[in-house]
C-alpha positions as CSV (number, residue, x, y, z in Angstrom):
1,M,-26.7,-51.3,31.9
2,I,-26.1,-49.5,28.3
3,D,-24.3,-51.8,25.9
4,S,-21.1,-50.3,24.0
5,F,-23.3,-50.1,20.6
6,H,-26.0,-47.9,22.2
7,N,-23.3,-45.9,24.2
8,D,-21.3,-45.1,20.9
9,L,-24.6,-44.4,18.7
10,L,-25.9,-41.9,21.5
11,I,-22.4,-40.4,21.6
12,T,-22.5,-40.2,17.7
13,L,-26.1,-38.6,17.8
14,I,-25.0,-36.2,20.3
15,M,-22.1,-35.0,18.5
16,I,-24.0,-34.5,15.2
17,D,-26.5,-32.2,16.9
18,S,-29.4,-35.1,16.7
19,L,-30.9,-34.7,20.2
20,N,-34.4,-36.2,19.0
21,N,-32.9,-39.3,17.9
22,G,-30.6,-39.3,21.0
23,K,-33.8,-39.4,23.1
24,R,-35.2,-42.2,21.3
25,V,-32.0,-44.2,21.8
26,I,-32.3,-43.4,25.5
27,K,-36.0,-44.5,25.7
28,S,-35.1,-47.6,23.7
29,V,-32.2,-48.4,26.4
30,Y,-34.5,-47.6,29.0
31,T,-37.4,-50.2,27.7
32,T,-34.6,-52.7,27.1
33,T,-33.2,-52.2,30.7
34,K,-36.6,-52.5,32.3
35,L,-37.1,-55.8,30.3
36,F,-33.6,-57.3,31.2
37,C,-34.3,-56.4,34.9
38,T,-37.5,-58.3,35.0
39,R,-36.2,-61.3,33.2
40,N,-33.0,-61.4,35.4
41,A,-34.8,-60.5,38.9
42,C,-31.6,-58.2,39.4
43,S,-34.1,-55.2,40.4
44,K,-31.5,-53.5,42.7
45,N,-29.0,-53.1,39.7
46,C,-31.6,-52.5,37.4
47,A,-33.0,-49.6,39.2
48,K,-29.6,-48.1,39.2
49,N,-29.3,-48.4,35.4
50,E,-33.0,-46.8,35.0
51,D,-32.1,-44.0,37.1
52,V,-28.9,-43.5,34.9
53,V,-30.8,-43.7,31.8
54,T,-33.9,-41.5,33.0
55,L,-31.5,-38.8,34.5
56,T,-29.5,-38.4,31.6
57,K,-32.9,-37.8,29.4
58,T,-33.7,-35.4,32.1
59,I,-30.3,-33.8,31.4
60,S,-30.7,-33.7,27.7
61,D,-34.4,-32.0,28.1
62,Y,-33.2,-29.3,30.6
63,S,-30.2,-28.5,28.1
64,L,-32.5,-28.3,25.0
65,K,-34.8,-25.8,26.8
66,G,-31.7,-23.7,27.7
67,E,-32.1,-24.4,31.5
68,V,-28.4,-25.9,31.5
69,D,-28.1,-25.1,35.4
70,H,-31.1,-27.3,36.2
71,A,-29.5,-29.8,34.1
72,R,-26.1,-29.7,36.0
73,K,-27.9,-29.9,39.3
74,V,-29.5,-33.0,38.0
75,F,-26.0,-34.3,36.7
76,D,-24.5,-33.6,40.4
77,Q,-27.3,-35.6,42.1
78,M,-26.5,-38.6,40.2
79,G,-25.2,-41.3,42.3
80,H,-23.8,-43.2,39.4
81,R,-22.9,-41.7,35.9
82,D,-21.7,-43.3,32.7
83,S,-20.0,-41.9,29.6
84,V,-23.3,-41.0,28.2
85,S,-24.3,-38.8,31.1
86,W,-21.0,-37.2,30.9
87,N,-21.0,-36.3,27.2
88,V,-25.0,-35.2,27.3
89,M,-23.7,-32.7,30.1
90,I,-21.0,-31.4,28.2
91,K,-22.7,-30.9,25.1
92,G,-25.1,-29.1,26.8
93,Y,-22.8,-26.3,27.8
94,F,-21.6,-26.2,24.3
95,E,-25.3,-25.5,23.1
96,N,-25.9,-23.0,25.7
97,N,-22.4,-21.0,25.0
98,R,-20.7,-22.2,28.2
99,I,-17.7,-23.2,26.8
100,G,-15.6,-22.7,30.0
101,D,-18.1,-24.9,31.9
102,A,-17.8,-27.8,29.3
103,R,-13.9,-27.7,29.5
104,E,-14.0,-27.9,33.3
105,L,-16.3,-31.0,33.3
106,F,-14.3,-32.5,30.5
107,D,-11.2,-32.0,32.8
108,E,-13.1,-33.8,35.6
109,M,-14.4,-37.0,33.5
110,P,-12.3,-40.0,34.8
111,E,-12.4,-41.8,31.6
112,K,-12.7,-39.9,28.3
113,S,-13.3,-42.0,25.1
114,P,-12.2,-40.9,21.7
115,F,-15.9,-39.5,21.4
116,T,-15.6,-37.3,24.0
117,W,-12.3,-36.0,23.0
118,T,-14.0,-35.2,19.6
119,S,-17.0,-33.7,21.0
120,M,-14.7,-31.4,22.9
121,I,-12.8,-30.6,19.6
122,M,-15.9,-30.0,17.7
123,G,-17.2,-27.7,20.6
124,Y,-14.2,-25.3,20.3
125,T,-14.4,-25.6,16.5
126,K,-17.9,-24.3,16.6
127,E,-16.6,-21.3,18.9
128,R,-13.9,-20.9,16.4
129,K,-11.4,-21.4,18.9
130,T,-9.5,-23.3,16.5
131,H,-6.0,-23.0,18.3
132,I,-7.5,-24.4,21.3
133,A,-9.2,-27.3,19.3
134,L,-5.5,-28.2,17.8
135,K,-3.8,-28.2,21.2
136,L,-6.4,-30.8,22.5
137,F,-6.1,-32.8,19.6
138,I,-2.6,-32.7,19.9
139,V,-2.7,-34.2,23.5
140,M,-5.3,-36.8,22.5
141,P,-4.2,-40.1,23.3
142,C,-6.2,-42.3,21.0
143,K,-6.9,-40.5,17.6
144,N,-9.4,-41.9,15.3
145,V,-10.5,-40.9,11.8
146,V,-13.7,-38.9,13.4
147,S,-11.2,-36.8,15.5
148,W,-8.7,-36.3,12.6
149,T,-11.6,-35.2,10.4
150,A,-12.9,-33.1,13.1
151,I,-9.6,-31.1,13.2
152,V,-9.1,-30.9,9.6
153,T,-12.5,-29.3,9.1
154,A,-11.7,-26.7,12.0
155,L,-8.5,-25.8,10.3
156,C,-10.3,-25.5,6.8
157,Q,-13.0,-23.3,8.3
158,D,-10.4,-21.2,10.0
159,S,-8.6,-20.9,6.6
160,Q,-5.3,-22.5,7.9
161,I,-5.2,-24.7,4.7
162,E,-1.8,-25.7,4.8
163,D,-1.9,-27.0,8.3
164,A,-5.2,-28.6,7.5
165,W,-3.7,-30.3,4.0
166,R,-0.6,-31.4,6.3
167,L,-2.7,-33.2,9.2
168,F,-5.0,-34.6,6.3
169,K,-1.7,-36.5,5.0
170,E,-1.2,-37.9,8.4
171,I,-4.6,-39.7,8.7
172,P,-3.7,-43.4,8.7
173,E,-6.8,-44.4,6.9
174,P,-8.9,-41.2,5.8
175,N,-12.6,-42.1,4.9
176,S,-14.9,-40.7,2.4
177,I,-16.0,-37.9,5.0
178,S,-12.2,-37.1,5.5
179,W,-11.7,-36.7,1.8
180,S,-14.8,-34.7,1.4
181,T,-13.7,-32.3,3.9
182,I,-10.3,-31.6,2.6
183,I,-11.5,-31.3,-1.1
184,S,-14.4,-28.7,0.2
185,G,-11.9,-26.9,2.5
186,L,-9.5,-26.5,-0.4
187,Q,-12.0,-25.4,-2.9
188,Q,-13.4,-22.7,-0.5
189,N,-10.1,-21.5,0.2
190,G,-9.6,-20.5,-3.4
191,L,-7.4,-23.6,-4.3
192,A,-9.9,-25.2,-7.0
193,T,-7.1,-26.9,-8.9
194,K,-5.6,-28.3,-5.7
195,S,-9.2,-29.5,-4.9
196,L,-9.8,-31.1,-8.0
197,D,-6.4,-32.9,-7.8
198,V,-7.2,-34.3,-4.4
199,F,-10.6,-35.3,-5.9
200,K,-8.8,-37.6,-8.4
201,E,-6.4,-38.8,-5.7
202,M,-9.4,-40.1,-3.9
203,L,-11.0,-41.9,-6.9
204,L,-7.5,-43.6,-7.5
205,A,-7.5,-44.6,-3.9
206,G,-10.6,-46.5,-4.5
207,V,-12.8,-44.4,-2.3
208,Q,-16.5,-44.1,-3.2
209,P,-17.1,-40.1,-3.5
210,T,-20.2,-39.0,-1.6
211,S,-22.6,-36.5,-2.7
212,H,-20.8,-33.7,-0.5
213,S,-17.3,-34.5,-2.4
214,F,-18.9,-34.5,-5.6
215,T,-20.5,-31.1,-5.0
216,S,-17.2,-29.6,-3.9
217,A,-15.5,-30.9,-7.0
218,L,-18.3,-29.6,-9.3
219,A,-17.8,-26.3,-7.5
220,A,-13.9,-26.2,-8.0
221,S,-14.5,-27.1,-11.7
222,A,-17.2,-24.0,-11.7
223,D,-14.3,-21.5,-10.2
224,L,-11.9,-22.7,-13.1
225,A,-14.5,-22.1,-15.7
226,M,-12.8,-24.7,-18.0
227,L,-15.4,-26.8,-19.9
228,S,-12.9,-29.8,-20.6
229,V,-12.5,-30.0,-16.6
230,S,-16.2,-29.6,-16.1
231,E,-17.0,-32.4,-18.4
232,Q,-14.4,-34.7,-17.1
233,V,-15.8,-34.2,-13.6
234,Y,-19.3,-34.8,-14.8
235,S,-18.4,-37.8,-16.4
236,Q,-17.8,-39.2,-13.1
237,V,-21.2,-38.1,-11.7
238,L,-22.7,-40.1,-14.7
239,K,-20.5,-43.1,-14.0
240,R,-21.2,-43.4,-10.5
241,G,-24.9,-42.9,-10.5
242,F,-25.4,-39.5,-9.1
243,A,-27.0,-37.7,-12.2
244,R,-30.2,-37.5,-10.8
245,N,-29.4,-36.2,-7.3
246,I,-30.7,-32.8,-7.1
247,H,-28.1,-31.1,-5.1
248,I,-25.4,-32.6,-7.6
249,G,-27.7,-31.6,-10.6
250,N,-27.8,-27.9,-9.4
251,S,-24.0,-27.9,-8.7
252,S,-23.7,-29.4,-12.3
253,I,-25.9,-26.6,-13.7
254,S,-24.0,-24.0,-12.3
255,M,-20.6,-25.4,-13.4
256,F,-21.4,-25.9,-17.0
257,I,-23.1,-22.3,-17.1
258,K,-20.0,-20.9,-15.7
259,S,-18.1,-22.7,-18.1
260,G,-20.0,-21.2,-20.9
261,S,-21.9,-24.5,-22.1
262,F,-25.5,-23.7,-21.9
263,D,-26.3,-27.0,-24.0
264,N,-24.7,-29.2,-21.2
265,A,-26.4,-27.2,-18.6
266,S,-30.0,-27.5,-20.3
267,R,-29.4,-31.3,-20.2
268,V,-28.5,-31.8,-16.7
269,Y,-31.9,-29.5,-16.2
270,M,-33.8,-31.6,-18.3
271,G,-32.4,-34.8,-16.8
272,L,-33.3,-33.9,-13.2
273,P,-36.5,-36.0,-11.9
274,W,-37.7,-33.1,-10.1
275,R,-36.7,-29.2,-9.5
276,D,-36.3,-27.2,-6.3
277,S,-36.0,-23.2,-6.2
278,V,-32.2,-23.7,-6.5
279,T,-32.6,-25.4,-10.0
280,W,-34.9,-22.5,-11.2
281,N,-32.7,-19.9,-9.9
282,S,-29.5,-21.3,-11.1
283,M,-31.1,-21.2,-14.9
284,I,-32.7,-17.9,-14.2
285,M,-29.5,-16.2,-13.0
286,G,-27.1,-18.3,-15.5
287,Y,-28.8,-17.1,-18.6
288,G,-29.5,-13.5,-17.1
289,Q,-25.8,-13.0,-16.2
290,H,-24.7,-14.1,-19.7
291,G,-26.9,-11.9,-21.7
292,F,-29.7,-14.2,-22.5
293,G,-32.5,-11.9,-21.5
294,I,-35.4,-13.8,-23.2
295,E,-34.4,-17.2,-21.9
296,A,-34.1,-15.8,-18.4
297,I,-37.5,-14.3,-18.7
298,M,-39.0,-17.7,-19.9
299,F,-37.5,-19.6,-17.0
300,F,-38.8,-17.1,-14.6
301,H,-42.1,-17.7,-16.1
302,Q,-41.7,-21.5,-15.9
303,M,-41.0,-21.4,-12.3
304,Q,-44.2,-19.4,-11.5
305,K,-46.0,-22.0,-13.6
306,A,-44.4,-24.8,-11.6
307,R,-45.8,-23.3,-8.4
308,F,-42.5,-21.8,-7.2
309,L,-42.4,-18.6,-5.5
310,P,-39.6,-16.4,-6.7
311,D,-37.2,-15.2,-4.3
312,S,-34.9,-12.2,-4.4
313,I,-32.4,-14.2,-6.5
314,S,-34.8,-15.1,-8.9
315,F,-35.5,-11.2,-9.7
316,L,-31.9,-10.5,-9.5
317,G,-31.4,-12.9,-12.4
318,V,-34.4,-11.6,-14.4
319,L,-33.2,-7.9,-13.9
320,H,-29.6,-9.1,-15.2
321,G,-31.2,-10.5,-18.3
322,C,-33.4,-7.1,-18.9
323,T,-30.1,-5.2,-18.3
324,H,-27.8,-7.0,-20.8
325,C,-30.9,-7.0,-23.4
326,G,-31.8,-3.6,-22.8
327,F,-35.3,-4.6,-21.7
328,I,-36.2,-1.2,-19.9
329,E,-39.9,-1.6,-19.4
330,E,-39.6,-5.3,-18.6
331,G,-37.0,-4.6,-16.0
332,K,-39.1,-1.6,-14.4
333,Q,-42.0,-4.2,-14.1
334,Y,-40.1,-6.8,-12.3
335,F,-38.5,-4.5,-10.0
336,Q,-41.7,-2.8,-9.0
337,S,-43.4,-6.4,-8.8
338,M,-40.9,-7.5,-6.1
339,E,-42.5,-5.5,-3.4
340,M,-46.1,-5.0,-4.8
341,D,-46.5,-8.6,-5.8
342,Y,-44.1,-10.7,-3.6
343,N,-43.2,-8.6,-0.4
344,I,-39.7,-8.8,-1.4
345,S,-37.5,-5.7,-0.3
346,P,-35.1,-4.7,-3.0
347,G,-31.6,-5.3,-1.9
348,P,-28.5,-3.4,-3.1
349,E,-27.8,-5.8,-6.0
350,H,-31.3,-5.1,-7.4
351,Y,-30.9,-1.4,-7.0
352,A,-27.5,-1.8,-8.8
353,S,-29.0,-3.8,-11.6
354,M,-31.6,-0.9,-12.2
355,V,-28.7,1.7,-12.2
356,D,-26.9,-0.4,-14.7
357,L,-30.1,-1.0,-17.0
358,F,-30.7,2.8,-17.0
359,S,-27.0,3.8,-17.6
360,R,-26.4,1.4,-20.6
361,A,-29.9,2.8,-22.2
362,G,-28.8,6.4,-21.9
363,L,-31.3,7.4,-19.0
364,L,-28.7,8.8,-16.8
365,R,-31.2,11.0,-14.8
366,E,-33.2,8.1,-14.1
367,A,-29.9,6.1,-13.0
368,H,-28.8,9.2,-10.9
369,D,-32.3,9.5,-9.2
370,I,-32.4,5.8,-8.2
371,V,-28.8,6.3,-6.5
372,I,-29.7,9.3,-4.5
373,R,-33.3,7.9,-3.4
374,M,-32.4,4.4,-2.5
375,P,-32.9,3.5,1.3
376,F,-29.4,3.0,1.8
377,E,-26.1,4.7,1.5
378,P,-24.7,4.1,-2.1
379,T,-21.3,2.6,-2.4
380,P,-18.7,3.3,-4.9
381,V,-20.1,0.6,-6.9
382,F,-23.3,2.5,-7.8
383,W,-21.5,5.5,-8.9
384,R,-19.0,3.7,-11.0
385,T,-22.1,1.9,-12.8
386,L,-23.4,5.4,-13.4
387,L,-20.0,6.9,-14.4
388,N,-19.5,4.2,-16.8
389,G,-23.0,5.2,-18.4
390,C,-21.5,9.0,-18.5
391,R,-18.8,7.7,-20.2
392,I,-20.5,5.6,-22.8
393,W,-23.2,8.6,-23.9
394,G,-20.6,11.4,-23.2
395,N,-22.5,13.2,-20.3
396,L,-19.5,15.3,-19.3
397,G,-21.6,17.3,-16.3
398,L,-23.0,14.5,-14.7
399,G,-19.7,12.3,-15.4
400,I,-17.5,15.0,-13.4
401,H,-20.0,15.1,-10.7
402,V,-20.3,11.4,-10.3
403,A,-16.5,11.0,-10.5
404,E,-16.3,13.6,-7.4
405,K,-18.4,11.4,-5.3
406,I,-16.1,8.3,-6.1
407,L,-13.0,10.2,-5.3
408,E,-14.2,11.2,-2.0
409,R,-14.6,7.6,-0.9
410,E,-11.8,6.1,-2.9
411,P,-9.3,8.8,-3.5
412,Y,-6.8,6.4,-5.2
413,N,-9.4,5.1,-7.7
414,S,-7.7,5.4,-11.2
415,S,-10.7,4.0,-13.0
416,A,-12.9,6.8,-12.1
417,S,-10.3,9.3,-13.3
418,L,-9.5,7.3,-16.5
419,M,-13.5,7.7,-17.4
420,V,-13.6,11.2,-16.7
421,I,-10.4,11.6,-18.9
422,E,-12.1,9.6,-21.9
423,I,-15.2,11.8,-21.5
424,L,-13.3,14.9,-21.5
425,A,-11.2,13.8,-24.7
426,S,-14.5,13.1,-26.5
427,A,-15.6,16.8,-25.9
428,G,-11.9,18.0,-27.1
429,K,-11.0,19.4,-23.6
430,W,-7.5,18.5,-23.8
431,K,-6.5,21.2,-21.1
432,E,-8.7,19.4,-18.7
433,V,-7.2,15.9,-19.9
434,M,-3.6,17.0,-18.9
435,E,-4.8,18.7,-15.5
436,M,-6.7,15.4,-14.6
437,R,-3.7,13.5,-15.5
438,R,-1.5,15.5,-13.4
439,Q,-3.8,15.2,-10.5
440,M,-3.7,11.4,-10.7
441,K,0.0,11.3,-10.7
442,E,0.0,13.8,-7.7
443,R,-2.2,11.4,-5.9
444,E,-0.2,8.2,-7.1
445,A,-3.2,6.8,-8.6
446,R,-2.4,3.5,-10.2
447,K,-4.6,1.5,-12.6
448,E,-5.3,-1.9,-11.4
449,L,-3.8,-4.5,-13.4
450,G,-6.4,-6.5,-15.4
451,C,-6.5,-10.4,-15.7
452,S,-8.1,-12.5,-18.3
453,W,-7.6,-16.1,-19.2
454,V,-8.9,-18.5,-22.1
455,E,-8.9,-22.1,-22.5
456,V,-6.9,-23.6,-25.5
457,K,-6.8,-27.4,-26.2
458,G,-7.5,-28.2,-22.3
459,R,-5.1,-25.9,-20.7
460,N,-5.9,-22.6,-19.0
461,H,-3.8,-19.5,-19.9
462,I,-3.9,-16.7,-17.8
463,F,-2.7,-13.2,-18.5
464,T,-2.0,-9.9,-16.7
465,T,-1.4,-6.5,-18.1
466,R,2.4,-6.1,-19.1
467,D,2.8,-9.5,-18.6
468,E,5.8,-11.3,-20.6
469,T,6.3,-14.6,-18.9
470,H,4.1,-16.8,-21.1
471,P,5.9,-19.4,-22.8
472,E,4.1,-18.9,-26.5
473,L,5.1,-15.2,-26.0
474,D,6.4,-15.2,-29.5
475,H,3.6,-16.6,-31.3
476,I,1.1,-14.1,-29.1
477,Y,2.6,-10.8,-29.7
478,P,2.8,-11.2,-33.5
479,T,-0.8,-11.8,-33.6
480,L,-1.6,-8.8,-31.5
481,E,0.6,-6.6,-33.3
482,L,-1.3,-7.7,-36.7
483,L,-4.6,-7.2,-35.0
484,S,-3.5,-4.1,-34.0
485,Y,-2.6,-2.8,-37.2
486,N,-5.7,-4.1,-39.1
487,M,-7.9,-2.5,-36.2
488,A,-6.4,1.2,-37.1
489,E,-6.9,0.5,-40.7
490,C,-10.2,-1.2,-40.7
491,V,-12.1,0.3,-37.8
492,K,-13.4,3.9,-37.5
493,L,-12.9,5.0,-34.1
494,D,-13.7,8.3,-32.3
495,E,-10.8,10.3,-32.7
496,G,-10.7,11.7,-29.3
497,T,-10.8,8.1,-27.8
498,L,-8.2,6.9,-30.0
499,L,-5.7,9.7,-29.1
500,V,-6.3,9.3,-25.4
501,D,-5.2,5.3,-25.7
502,F,-2.3,6.5,-27.7
503,M,-1.3,9.1,-25.0
504,E,-1.6,6.5,-22.5
505,M,0.7,3.8,-24.4
506,A,3.1,6.5,-25.2
507,Q,3.6,7.0,-21.5
508,N,4.0,3.7,-20.7
509,G,6.8,3.1,-23.3
510,L,6.1,0.2,-25.7
511,Q,2.5,-0.4,-27.1
512,L,2.5,-3.9,-27.0
513,L,3.5,-3.9,-23.3
514,C,0.4,-1.9,-22.4
515,V,-2.1,-4.0,-24.0
516,K,-5.0,-5.0,-22.0
517,S,-5.2,-8.6,-20.5
518,S,-8.4,-9.5,-22.3
519,E,-7.1,-8.5,-25.9
520,R,-3.9,-10.7,-25.0
521,A,-6.2,-13.3,-24.2
522,L,-8.1,-13.2,-27.5
523,C,-4.8,-12.9,-29.5
524,S,-3.5,-16.0,-27.4
525,H,-6.6,-18.0,-28.4
526,I,-6.1,-17.1,-32.1
527,G,-2.4,-17.5,-32.0
528,L,-2.1,-20.7,-30.3
529,Q,-4.9,-22.4,-32.2
530,A,-3.1,-21.7,-35.5
531,H,0.7,-22.5,-34.2
532,G,1.8,-25.8,-35.7
533,T,-1.2,-26.1,-37.9
534,F,-1.5,-23.7,-40.7
535,Q,-5.0,-22.3,-40.8
536,K,-6.5,-20.0,-43.2
537,V,-8.8,-17.7,-41.6
538,L,-11.6,-16.1,-43.8
539,T,-11.1,-12.1,-44.0
540,L,-14.6,-11.9,-43.2
541,E,-13.9,-13.6,-40.0
542,I,-10.8,-11.5,-39.1
543,H,-12.8,-8.2,-39.5
544,F,-15.2,-9.5,-37.2
545,I,-12.8,-10.2,-34.7
546,L,-11.3,-7.0,-35.0
547,G,-14.7,-5.0,-34.8
548,L,-15.3,-7.0,-31.5
549,L,-11.7,-6.3,-30.2
550,S,-12.3,-2.6,-31.0
551,F,-15.9,-2.5,-29.3
552,T,-14.6,-4.0,-26.2
553,S,-11.7,-1.7,-26.0
554,V,-13.8,1.4,-26.3
555,Y,-17.2,0.5,-24.5
556,R,-15.8,-1.9,-22.2
557,S,-17.9,-1.5,-18.9
């Protein structure tokens, strides 16, 4: 006879796809049953129990091999079945994509335990049939924390995050897995702030965080890219002894890099007891994307010395570094090395990085050759990258050709038209500029509003173009006006480009309402830091900021 402990253990193993462990439990029960029978001289009853265990194991073996019909024949021939037999057969149907048969057997089952209900709910979840799983959960007579967590997981995966949150709050006593599930679900559905709020609630409730909940909280902090928040979350990692966990360490590195703190990322990296390929790729990609090409290359070579083979992500990170630093020859060598030395076929992102590398360097023909010779159809992203290079280097002929390619696929793309207008203005072709603007108006092409944010004193300030809702507006706009005035006085811009900017401002009305979100965020940083505390800023620093602002306005990629 199978005791309740082994019964529950086996069902749990079945639910988490651990068939090998399930077989060990069955074997253990078989041995125990045989010994019990010998000692108690109840051979008749024990033979029946032995048959149940043996036949259940046979059903499991057939299901694992994909021979689910043979498994069902064995199941039908069983003179006596226990709950394990039923659950193994139901799971066998699920594993072989026979959800209809699984439901029929579930409906026939005389006594369904909470584990059986939960197994059925999880089966529908895997099939992405969340609505059926939810209906089944609603009529489930004896809900437990496992079934509650299963349906919350299903709703999170189906992006029904509001329903998931509502049901989570109804769980009588959520455990650490329940908390981890909703924290992860909120983060994966773009609700980073809410995810961190729930993480704090979990800590206040006295629930010990798991590695999964920490990983989700770190990912949410990375989404916000706020250093103060990242440091708070990582302090909990240190406090609760997870700092040497490789998975949490990798997530912490990514979080700090996205928050702009390479010092903290390096400290986490140095503190890890060992490193895997994710660790190396996080450092390579992080430094490469942020323009630290030398450091990205250094970590790439250290990875090889540590006997880790670079993969496509490793090469993408080092190519990003070469792109931002203008390492043309090095970039070409790494790109060629992918297939020649490591048998890695470059993907679209690798080709895009090479197009960007050549475009930034003014090698526009080389960039164009890559686009037209790629082993797949170029998307508008490739053409936009090349067009940006044409804008920077003033290549009118190629720029118009590339813009036509973009507009063929995206007729309402305003950014391509604006880049061409800038190229035309730089060449003094004002008639063509006006014609291009007329065509934009006819197509009703609208420029996508920009969005930028800056962290000041632990708070994230978000700005969009033409935004007038910020509470510190009275301090931000005067700072912007001052910067705009000094920029016009101190920085020598290209005459054509400057005229185009003023034409665009005039068409939209007030100059201050047309500033780009990134400039507004920079002014917010200066204005909010100075507000309430008199700060004397050196003239040299002001001129540096003005030069940077001017450069990003004209040569923004």
